[in-house]
PASEBA-1860 file (N, C-alpha, C; in nm, 3 decimals):
! residues 255
1> MSLITRRR> 0.889/3.228/-5.022/1.041/3.234/-5.073/1.066/3.191/-5.215 ~ 1.092/3.266/-5.305/1.084/3.243/-5.442/1.200/3.161/-5.501 ~ 1.197/3.079/-5.579/1.316/3.007/-5.646/1.399/3.129/-5.719 ~ 1.515/3.076/-5.744/1.606/3.158/-5.829/1.555/3.181/-5.975 ~ 1.532/3.320/-5.989/1.487/3.354/-6.125/1.578/3.394/-6.221 ~ 1.527/3.429/-6.346/1.605/3.464/-6.450/1.676/3.609/-6.411 ~ 1.592/3.692/-6.352/1.657/3.835/-6.312/1.758/3.820/-6.192 ~ 1.732/3.732/-6.103/1.848/3.713/-6.013/1.969/3.642/-6.057
9> FGAMAGGA> 1.927/3.550/-6.174/2.065/3.478/-6.218/2.138/3.575/-6.308 ~ 2.072/3.669/-6.369/2.139/3.780/-6.454/2.222/3.859/-6.360 ~ 2.157/3.891/-6.216/2.256/3.984/-6.161/2.369/3.911/-6.093 ~ 2.390/3.780/-6.098/2.492/3.706/-6.024/2.583/3.656/-6.136 ~ 2.524/3.635/-6.252/2.609/3.564/-6.356/2.671/3.680/-6.439 ~ 2.804/3.640/-6.532/2.862/3.729/-6.610/2.903/3.655/-6.711 ~ 2.971/3.738/-6.797/3.052/3.691/-6.921/2.951/3.642/-7.044 ~ 3.019/3.562/-7.149/2.928/3.534/-7.273/2.811/3.451/-7.241
17> FASIAIGC> 2.821/3.365/-7.138/2.688/3.289/-7.125/2.570/3.368/-7.086 ~ 2.588/3.445/-6.996/2.484/3.533/-6.951/2.410/3.608/-7.072 ~ 2.488/3.654/-7.147/2.421/3.735/-7.273/2.350/3.633/-7.351 ~ 2.383/3.500/-7.370/2.306/3.414/-7.450/2.197/3.374/-7.353 ~ 2.199/3.344/-7.231/2.110/3.283/-7.145/1.984/3.381/-7.111 ~ 2.013/3.525/-7.094/1.924/3.614/-7.023/1.888/3.730/-7.120 ~ 1.988/3.745/-7.247/1.953/3.853/-7.322/1.805/3.877/-7.372 ~ 1.767/3.987/-7.362/1.599/4.014/-7.385/1.582/4.012/-7.553
25> RATEAGQT> 1.469/3.977/-7.589/1.442/4.002/-7.724/1.281/4.022/-7.724 ~ 1.242/4.080/-7.844/1.086/4.100/-7.864/1.023/3.974/-7.894 ~ 0.899/3.955/-7.838/0.820/3.837/-7.858/0.733/3.860/-7.971 ~ 0.739/3.774/-8.054/0.654/3.782/-8.177/0.484/3.797/-8.135 ~ 0.439/3.885/-8.215/0.284/3.926/-8.181/0.208/3.818/-8.177 ~ 0.137/3.792/-8.085/0.015/3.676/-8.084/0.092/3.555/-8.019 ~ 0.231/3.539/-7.974/0.294/3.436/-7.948/0.314/3.414/-7.795 ~ 0.302/3.531/-7.718/0.309/3.535/-7.560/0.214/3.425/-7.506
33> NDGRLSAR> 0.233/3.336/-7.425/0.132/3.270/-7.330/0.200/3.249/-7.185 ~ 0.129/3.171/-7.113/0.175/3.161/-6.968/0.256/3.031/-6.953 ~ 0.285/2.984/-7.062/0.361/2.844/-7.059/0.284/2.720/-7.012 ~ 0.153/2.734/-7.036/0.062/2.616/-7.015/0.056/2.538/-7.141 ~ 0.056/2.399/-7.122/0.027/2.299/-7.223/-0.089/2.238/-7.215 ~ -0.164/2.214/-7.326/-0.317/2.160/-7.327/-0.309/2.016/-7.362 ~ -0.184/1.973/-7.437/-0.211/1.827/-7.482/-0.193/1.746/-7.354 ~ -0.272/1.631/-7.358/-0.267/1.537/-7.270/-0.296/1.391/-7.303
41> PRAGVATT> -0.229/1.273/-7.224/-0.224/1.147/-7.268/-0.388/1.107/-7.280 ~ -0.400/1.012/-7.359/-0.533/0.971/-7.391/-0.564/0.809/-7.362 ~ -0.666/0.761/-7.314/-0.675/0.611/-7.298/-0.720/0.547/-7.420 ~ -0.692/0.416/-7.435/-0.726/0.351/-7.548/-0.657/0.380/-7.687 ~ -0.538/0.439/-7.670/-0.451/0.453/-7.776/-0.357/0.340/-7.811 ~ -0.357/0.295/-7.933/-0.265/0.186/-7.954/-0.132/0.268/-8.027 ~ -0.004/0.194/-7.995/0.103/0.254/-8.039/0.130/0.209/-8.189 ~ 0.113/0.334/-8.266/0.119/0.285/-8.411/0.252/0.363/-8.476
49> ARSERLGL> 0.312/0.470/-8.384/0.427/0.564/-8.434/0.530/0.484/-8.442 ~ 0.646/0.521/-8.518/0.763/0.466/-8.523/0.872/0.578/-8.460 ~ 0.999/0.518/-8.447/1.103/0.621/-8.411/1.141/0.695/-8.552 ~ 1.119/0.825/-8.544/1.137/0.916/-8.672/1.119/1.068/-8.622 ~ 1.151/1.141/-8.722/1.110/1.274/-8.715/0.952/1.291/-8.722 ~ 0.901/1.385/-8.637/0.771/1.430/-8.660/0.706/1.477/-8.777 ~ 0.808/1.549/-8.856/0.767/1.632/-8.980/0.656/1.743/-8.944 ~ 0.694/1.804/-8.853/0.593/1.931/-8.809/0.659/2.065/-8.840
57> DPERDAML> 0.785/2.062/-8.877/0.864/2.170/-8.927/0.972/2.144/-9.002 ~ 0.990/2.197/-9.126/1.097/2.172/-9.217/1.235/2.198/-9.164 ~ 1.252/2.284/-9.078/1.381/2.323/-9.049/1.417/2.281/-8.910 ~ 1.331/2.317/-8.809/1.360/2.281/-8.682/1.229/2.187/-8.613 ~ 1.255/2.053/-8.613/1.156/1.957/-8.608/1.156/1.896/-8.470 ~ 1.096/1.803/-8.426/1.106/1.710/-8.327/1.127/1.566/-8.358 ~ 1.216/1.493/-8.271/1.241/1.351/-8.289/1.176/1.273/-8.195 ~ 1.101/1.157/-8.238/1.052/1.068/-8.136/1.127/0.937/-8.150
65> RLPPNATS> 1.157/0.874/-8.021/1.242/0.761/-8.033/1.172/0.674/-7.941 ~ 1.135/0.531/-7.990/1.048/0.438/-7.912/1.156/0.331/-7.866 ~ 1.133/0.259/-7.750/1.213/0.143/-7.715/1.179/0.032/-7.836 ~ 1.280/-0.053/-7.824/1.234/-0.169/-7.939/1.108/-0.253/-7.924 ~ 1.065/-0.261/-7.810/0.944/-0.357/-7.808/0.811/-0.265/-7.811 ~ 0.814/-0.148/-7.843/0.705/-0.065/-7.825/0.602/-0.111/-7.928 ~ 0.608/-0.134/-8.052/0.503/-0.180/-8.141/0.451/-0.316/-8.116 ~ 0.552/-0.395/-8.072/0.515/-0.535/-8.017/0.419/-0.544/-7.913
73> SAGTPLPL> 0.430/-0.440/-7.809/0.364/-0.426/-7.704/0.260/-0.306/-7.717 ~ 0.184/-0.319/-7.843/0.139/-0.188/-7.862/0.027/-0.134/-7.764 ~ -0.053/-0.221/-7.664/-0.133/-0.190/-7.591/-0.080/-0.152/-7.439 ~ 0.038/-0.155/-7.438/0.106/-0.125/-7.300/0.149/0.007/-7.286 ~ 0.105/0.078/-7.204/0.141/0.234/-7.189/0.292/0.239/-7.156 ~ 0.362/0.327/-7.232/0.521/0.380/-7.208/0.526/0.479/-7.114 ~ 0.629/0.493/-7.027/0.673/0.624/-6.974/0.707/0.723/-7.091 ~ 0.678/0.842/-7.083/0.734/0.934/-7.181/0.832/1.050/-7.115
81> LIFLHGAT> 0.957/1.081/-7.185/1.026/1.167/-7.151/1.022/1.277/-7.259 ~ 1.013/1.397/-7.227/1.041/1.518/-7.325/1.178/1.550/-7.288 ~ 1.276/1.563/-7.362/1.420/1.568/-7.341/1.442/1.696/-7.414 ~ 1.492/1.814/-7.342/1.521/1.959/-7.406/1.677/1.961/-7.397 ~ 1.719/2.021/-7.518/1.860/2.050/-7.571/1.908/2.173/-7.488 ~ 2.052/2.207/-7.478/2.091/2.306/-7.452/2.108/2.424/-7.551 ~ 2.145/2.545/-7.535/2.146/2.639/-7.615/2.245/2.601/-7.732 ~ 2.202/2.647/-7.862/2.259/2.638/-7.996/2.256/2.481/-8.013
89> QRGEGMLR> 2.192/2.402/-7.966/2.174/2.256/-7.996/2.058/2.219/-8.053 ~ 2.042/2.096/-8.079/1.919/2.010/-8.133/1.859/1.892/-8.056 ~ 1.754/1.872/-8.088/1.694/1.745/-8.018/1.748/1.617/-8.061 ~ 1.799/1.623/-8.168/1.880/1.480/-8.226/1.989/1.483/-8.131 ~ 2.087/1.588/-8.098/2.192/1.570/-8.020/2.158/1.519/-7.876 ~ 2.056/1.556/-7.836/2.009/1.498/-7.698/1.982/1.342/-7.701 ~ 1.946/1.285/-7.804/1.926/1.140/-7.827/2.057/1.059/-7.838 ~ 2.147/1.140/-7.901/2.293/1.082/-7.905/2.349/1.101/-7.762
97> RIGDATDT> 2.321/1.197/-7.717/2.396/1.231/-7.571/2.340/1.123/-7.471 ~ 2.211/1.095/-7.467/2.153/0.978/-7.388/2.181/0.840/-7.422 ~ 2.217/0.835/-7.553/2.257/0.689/-7.616/2.133/0.585/-7.597 ~ 2.146/0.457/-7.556/2.063/0.368/-7.559/1.996/0.332/-7.421 ~ 2.017/0.452/-7.323/1.980/0.425/-7.198/1.828/0.430/-7.197 ~ 1.758/0.503/-7.282/1.605/0.517/-7.276/1.548/0.375/-7.327 ~ 1.639/0.312/-7.417/1.562/0.192/-7.469/1.586/0.092/-7.363 ~ 1.696/0.084/-7.304/1.717/-0.007/-7.181/1.604/-0.005/-7.080
105> AGVAVLAP> 1.572/0.146/-7.063/1.466/0.167/-6.954/1.328/0.141/-7.002 ~ 1.306/0.132/-7.131/1.177/0.108/-7.184/1.101/0.240/-7.202 ~ 1.162/0.362/-7.230/1.102/0.470/-7.205/1.081/0.532/-7.353 ~ 0.966/0.615/-7.386/0.968/0.675/-7.520/1.031/0.822/-7.495 ~ 1.083/0.867/-7.601/1.160/1.013/-7.587/1.108/1.098/-7.708 ~ 1.063/1.217/-7.667/1.040/1.327/-7.752/1.141/1.438/-7.739 ~ 1.238/1.461/-7.836/1.329/1.565/-7.837/1.301/1.650/-7.921 ~ 1.259/1.764/-7.893/1.213/1.882/-7.992/1.336/1.968/-7.993
113> DSREITWD> 1.326/2.041/-8.121/1.433/2.153/-8.125/1.351/2.286/-8.086 ~ 1.435/2.370/-8.024/1.372/2.521/-7.995/1.363/2.609/-8.122 ~ 1.276/2.679/-8.126/1.241/2.759/-8.245/1.363/2.846/-8.275 ~ 1.437/2.903/-8.176/1.560/2.993/-8.198/1.668/2.921/-8.145 ~ 1.758/3.033/-8.100/1.893/2.952/-8.043/1.881/2.885/-7.906 ~ 1.769/2.931/-7.837/1.745/2.843/-7.716/1.599/2.873/-7.696 ~ 1.551/2.812/-7.584/1.413/2.815/-7.558/1.359/2.954/-7.529 ~ 1.236/2.979/-7.568/1.179/3.113/-7.576/1.193/3.196/-7.419
121> AIRGDYGR> 1.129/3.141/-7.318/1.147/3.198/-7.199/1.275/3.214/-7.125 ~ 1.384/3.152/-7.174/1.512/3.178/-7.136/1.560/3.316/-7.151 ~ 1.509/3.385/-7.274/1.550/3.497/-7.326/1.428/3.603/-7.329 ~ 1.306/3.550/-7.316/1.207/3.637/-7.313/1.096/3.594/-7.257 ~ 0.995/3.568/-7.331/0.844/3.510/-7.287/0.826/3.380/-7.341 ~ 0.738/3.294/-7.257/0.696/3.173/-7.322/0.593/3.211/-7.455 ~ 0.620/3.130/-7.543/0.554/3.144/-7.672/0.571/3.046/-7.779 ~ 0.643/3.075/-7.871/0.641/2.972/-7.978/0.686/2.842/-7.945
129> DVAFLDRA> 0.784/2.827/-7.844/0.838/2.682/-7.817/0.716/2.612/-7.756 ~ 0.629/2.675/-7.663/0.525/2.627/-7.593/0.428/2.557/-7.680 ~ 0.397/2.647/-7.799/0.311/2.622/-7.893/0.341/2.508/-7.965 ~ 0.470/2.498/-8.017/0.540/2.380/-8.080/0.537/2.257/-7.998 ~ 0.575/2.270/-7.906/0.573/2.142/-7.796/0.456/2.081/-7.770 ~ 0.335/2.173/-7.752/0.206/2.116/-7.755/0.156/2.048/-7.867 ~ 0.197/2.093/-8.001/0.179/2.035/-8.121/0.238/1.875/-8.120 ~ 0.359/1.889/-8.076/0.435/1.764/-8.080/0.377/1.659/-7.993
137> LRRVFDTV> 0.358/1.697/-7.879/0.291/1.610/-7.774/0.137/1.573/-7.814 ~ 0.063/1.645/-7.899/-0.070/1.605/-7.939/-0.038/1.499/-8.039 ~ 0.075/1.502/-8.120/0.111/1.395/-8.222/0.129/1.271/-8.145 ~ 0.225/1.296/-8.023/0.268/1.162/-7.959/0.137/1.094/-7.898 ~ 0.074/1.164/-7.837/-0.040/1.109/-7.747/-0.136/1.041/-7.844 ~ -0.167/1.103/-7.964/-0.237/1.046/-8.058/-0.209/0.912/-8.113 ~ -0.080/0.897/-8.110/0.006/0.765/-8.177/0.076/0.669/-8.098 ~ 0.096/0.705/-7.973/0.173/0.627/-7.869/0.096/0.608/-7.746
145> AIDNTRVA> 0.076/0.490/-7.691/0.006/0.460/-7.567/0.099/0.508/-7.458 ~ 0.074/0.601/-7.386/0.154/0.660/-7.276/0.099/0.649/-7.136 ~ 0.166/0.614/-7.053/0.140/0.602/-6.921/0.127/0.731/-6.829 ~ 0.004/0.757/-6.810/-0.011/0.916/-6.736/0.048/0.907/-6.615 ~ 0.090/0.814/-6.546/0.161/0.819/-6.416/0.303/0.861/-6.435 ~ 0.349/0.844/-6.557/0.493/0.873/-6.587/0.517/0.951/-6.709 ~ 0.495/1.089/-6.694/0.522/1.159/-6.793/0.616/1.271/-6.739 ~ 0.746/1.260/-6.816/0.853/1.351/-6.758/0.884/1.451/-6.855
153> IGGFSDGA> 0.938/1.575/-6.810/1.004/1.668/-6.895/1.158/1.692/-6.822 ~ 1.235/1.680/-6.907/1.384/1.685/-6.882/1.462/1.775/-6.954 ~ 1.601/1.799/-6.918/1.678/1.858/-7.022/1.821/1.895/-6.958 ~ 1.902/1.934/-7.048/2.024/1.972/-7.002/2.073/2.130/-7.024 ~ 2.127/2.188/-6.926/2.170/2.321/-6.926/2.045/2.419/-6.939 ~ 2.050/2.501/-7.062/1.932/2.574/-7.089/1.799/2.491/-7.094 ~ 1.810/2.355/-7.143/1.704/2.287/-7.151/1.659/2.237/-7.014 ~ 1.761/2.226/-6.908/1.703/2.190/-6.779/1.645/2.308/-6.700
161> TYALSLGL> 1.696/2.428/-6.748/1.611/2.541/-6.691/1.488/2.548/-6.747 ~ 1.456/2.522/-6.868/1.309/2.525/-6.929/1.237/2.420/-6.883 ~ 1.299/2.299/-6.859/1.213/2.186/-6.816/1.180/2.207/-6.649 ~ 1.261/2.265/-6.580/1.204/2.311/-6.450/1.099/2.400/-6.453 ~ 1.114/2.508/-6.537/1.011/2.613/-6.546/0.878/2.548/-6.596 ~ 0.881/2.466/-6.718/0.744/2.428/-6.753/0.692/2.313/-6.671 ~ 0.791/2.231/-6.604/0.763/2.139/-6.518/0.679/2.186/-6.388 ~ 0.717/2.301/-6.340/0.645/2.360/-6.229/0.490/2.420/-6.289
169> INGDLFTH> 0.496/2.480/-6.397/0.380/2.530/-6.441/0.289/2.414/-6.467 ~ 0.326/2.314/-6.541/0.237/2.199/-6.587/0.264/2.083/-6.505 ~ 0.256/2.108/-6.371/0.277/1.991/-6.271/0.149/1.906/-6.285 ~ 0.043/1.935/-6.340/-0.081/1.855/-6.348/-0.060/1.767/-6.473 ~ 0.055/1.796/-6.557/0.082/1.688/-6.667/0.206/1.618/-6.642 ~ 0.299/1.688/-6.617/0.423/1.612/-6.576/0.436/1.557/-6.434 ~ 0.471/1.445/-6.438/0.476/1.396/-6.296/0.609/1.379/-6.239 ~ 0.718/1.390/-6.345/0.861/1.389/-6.308/0.910/1.513/-6.380
177> VLAFSPGF> 1.010/1.559/-6.329/1.097/1.667/-6.387/1.270/1.625/-6.371 ~ 1.335/1.599/-6.476/1.497/1.565/-6.467/1.566/1.691/-6.508 ~ 1.646/1.764/-6.430/1.704/1.889/-6.453/1.870/1.847/-6.464 ~ 1.927/1.841/-6.567/2.081/1.791/-6.569/2.149/1.949/-6.584 ~ 2.201/2.007/-6.491/2.293/2.133/-6.477/2.210/2.240/-6.530 ~ 2.101/2.277/-6.449/2.003/2.386/-6.474/2.076/2.536/-6.407 ~ 2.015/2.637/-6.481/2.068/2.755/-6.429/1.972/2.847/-6.315 ~ 1.845/2.837/-6.365/1.765/2.921/-6.292/1.614/2.862/-6.315
185> VVDGEARG> 1.502/2.937/-6.261/1.371/2.895/-6.289/1.301/3.028/-6.333 ~ 1.250/3.015/-6.451/1.162/3.126/-6.515/1.037/3.132/-6.439 ~ 1.001/3.251/-6.400/0.855/3.297/-6.332/0.741/3.217/-6.387 ~ 0.643/3.167/-6.320/0.516/3.114/-6.367/0.423/3.070/-6.268 ~ 0.302/3.040/-6.283/0.229/2.998/-6.175/0.237/2.843/-6.165 ~ 0.279/2.803/-6.046/0.295/2.636/-6.030/0.175/2.591/-6.017 ~ 0.166/2.459/-6.064/0.033/2.362/-6.058/0.094/2.225/-6.026 ~ 0.031/2.150/-5.942/0.055/2.021/-5.909/0.181/1.989/-5.840
193> KPRFFISH> 0.224/1.866/-5.818/0.321/1.837/-5.753/0.422/1.733/-5.805 ~ 0.474/1.766/-5.922/0.584/1.665/-5.973/0.699/1.664/-5.888 ~ 0.758/1.544/-5.896/0.886/1.492/-5.825/1.008/1.550/-5.935 ~ 1.120/1.584/-5.850/1.232/1.642/-5.924/1.354/1.573/-5.914 ~ 1.428/1.550/-6.024/1.571/1.485/-6.003/1.651/1.577/-6.069 ~ 1.746/1.651/-5.979/1.833/1.742/-6.032/1.995/1.712/-6.012 ~ 2.075/1.712/-6.111/2.223/1.682/-6.093/2.305/1.799/-6.151 ~ 2.418/1.811/-6.080/2.507/1.927/-6.125/2.630/1.892/-6.089
201> GTSDQILP> 2.743/1.915/-6.175/2.876/1.919/-6.129/2.927/2.023/-6.048 ~ 3.018/1.954/-5.956/3.048/2.057/-5.862/3.158/2.143/-5.918 ~ 3.233/2.129/-6.048/3.329/2.236/-6.112/3.256/2.267/-6.229 ~ 3.146/2.295/-6.214/3.065/2.346/-6.332/3.118/2.487/-6.374 ~ 3.182/2.501/-6.495/3.261/2.633/-6.532/3.165/2.717/-6.605 ~ 3.038/2.672/-6.637/2.950/2.757/-6.698/2.825/2.819/-6.617 ~ 2.769/2.711/-6.542/2.645/2.747/-6.443/2.685/2.689/-6.318 ~ 2.782/2.784/-6.250/2.831/2.723/-6.110/2.730/2.664/-6.016
209> IDQCSRLI> 2.765/2.563/-5.952/2.656/2.487/-5.877/2.634/2.573/-5.755 ~ 2.730/2.661/-5.681/2.670/2.726/-5.579/2.566/2.842/-5.602 ~ 2.567/2.895/-5.729/2.473/2.997/-5.784/2.341/2.938/-5.848 ~ 2.338/2.819/-5.883/2.222/2.747/-5.950/2.152/2.646/-5.869 ~ 2.217/2.515/-5.864/2.140/2.405/-5.813/2.140/2.407/-5.664 ~ 2.252/2.472/-5.602/2.259/2.467/-5.454/2.154/2.579/-5.406 ~ 2.104/2.662/-5.489/1.991/2.746/-5.455/1.861/2.702/-5.489 ~ 1.848/2.638/-5.605/1.714/2.592/-5.671/1.674/2.462/-5.569
217> VPALRRRQ> 1.750/2.373/-5.555/1.701/2.253/-5.460/1.640/2.296/-5.327 ~ 1.712/2.385/-5.236/1.660/2.393/-5.117/1.509/2.474/-5.115 ~ 1.525/2.589/-5.239/1.403/2.643/-5.265/1.271/2.560/-5.286 ~ 1.307/2.447/-5.357/1.200/2.359/-5.403/1.156/2.290/-5.285 ~ 1.262/2.251/-5.200/1.223/2.152/-5.075/1.134/2.240/-4.979 ~ 1.164/2.371/-4.981/1.104/2.466/-4.890/0.936/2.482/-4.932 ~ 0.921/2.454/-5.080/0.800/2.468/-5.121/0.720/2.314/-5.114 ~ 0.794/2.227/-5.029/0.741/2.065/-5.019/0.737/1.983/-5.139
225> YDVTFREF> 0.842/2.009/-5.225/0.851/1.933/-5.362/0.946/1.819/-5.293 ~ 0.913/1.714/-5.359/1.013/1.573/-5.367/1.118/1.589/-5.441 ~ 1.244/1.627/-5.391/1.374/1.643/-5.484/1.477/1.536/-5.445 ~ 1.528/1.483/-5.571/1.628/1.403/-5.548/1.751/1.481/-5.594 ~ 1.862/1.507/-5.537/1.971/1.590/-5.567/2.107/1.512/-5.601 ~ 2.155/1.514/-5.700/2.287/1.447/-5.739/2.401/1.543/-5.779 ~ 2.492/1.566/-5.668/2.595/1.644/-5.713/2.718/1.540/-5.771 ~ 2.792/1.582/-5.864/2.892/1.494/-5.904/3.034/1.569/-5.931
233> DGRHEMPP> 3.135/1.476/-5.932/3.272/1.544/-5.971/3.283/1.560/-6.113 ~ 3.263/1.669/-6.157/3.257/1.722/-6.294/3.221/1.860/-6.333 ~ 3.237/1.886/-6.454/3.206/2.028/-6.508/3.061/2.028/-6.577 ~ 3.026/2.112/-6.661/2.907/2.125/-6.723/2.883/2.015/-6.819 ~ 2.822/1.901/-6.773/2.811/1.777/-6.856/2.698/1.708/-6.784 ~ 2.667/1.603/-6.856/2.568/1.508/-6.824/2.640/1.349/-6.821 ~ 2.704/1.321/-6.725/2.770/1.185/-6.722/2.669/1.072/-6.764 ~ 2.709/0.975/-6.854/2.622/0.869/-6.885/2.570/0.789/-6.750
241> DVAREGLG> 2.637/0.789/-6.637/2.596/0.718/-6.529/2.492/0.806/-6.446 ~ 2.499/0.926/-6.452/2.401/1.035/-6.405/2.282/1.023/-6.470 ~ 2.290/1.025/-6.602/2.162/1.024/-6.700/2.102/0.882/-6.661 ~ 2.168/0.762/-6.654/2.102/0.648/-6.618/2.039/0.637/-6.490 ~ 2.094/0.714/-6.399/2.048/0.710/-6.274/1.925/0.795/-6.262 ~ 1.904/0.917/-6.336/1.782/0.993/-6.357/1.687/0.903/-6.409 ~ 1.705/0.828/-6.527/1.601/0.752/-6.609/1.568/0.648/-6.503 ~ 1.643/0.570/-6.416/1.596/0.470/-6.324/1.493/0.533/-6.232
249> WFVDRPR> 1.544/0.642/-6.184/1.451/0.714/-6.082/1.315/0.751/-6.129 ~ 1.297/0.778/-6.254/1.182/0.828/-6.325/1.085/0.693/-6.346 ~ 1.180/0.605/-6.401/1.067/0.485/-6.438/1.030/0.396/-6.311 ~ 1.105/0.402/-6.199/1.088/0.333/-6.082/0.992/0.379/-6.006 ~ 0.965/0.509/-5.994/0.867/0.601/-5.928/0.752/0.652/-5.980 ~ 0.655/0.577/-6.020/0.531/0.642/-6.077/0.460/0.736/-5.978 ~ 0.376/0.813/-6.032/0.313/0.898/-5.947/0.213/0.827/-5.867
END
């Protein structure tokens, strides 16, 4: 039994959001792939990076934020969260949205920008965003000591949909997936057994919970995935207490 897919979501959803979230576009030649990431954490890496832009693209880049004690504990591997923004947003906004919760939790955060208005497979095929994310991850794995038992991908809204989808395809890299108000799951070949933290507002006006997370969660559980589901009284949002709960779940439950 399959998860809720882009096609099924499009059949159920309507209005302006659906046209943004599932509108088709041509994929650039040579950019289509299967959503697989090749970058992997390496042993013996000292943390030499700083909290900064990675400088991989002059217009749409990626931000790295390290907890305050990262360089003073250069040999201690850190949990890593790749945190993906919603449609029309940027990675820097995700860092502002989550505030200092990741510093308190001692988590390194990579917050990339999508190449276009939203993540590639939301509107078409896996391609440029996967390639850029691979480049960004290779830079992080070369310059930050990362705990390979705690590598998470997460996001909000379109970013949550993309995190779920890449998390399933790359479950041999990602140990945890945090999806805050996701819409659906993009098709792909699942690998590994990551754990999932999914949250959704019961009054979500953009991605209604009954058509989204309340279908996604049981489908994941039928596939024998470990899923923590947090419903909250709210709309299309990521409340600070829910974000902190998700981070605590990630840090406290290594693979």
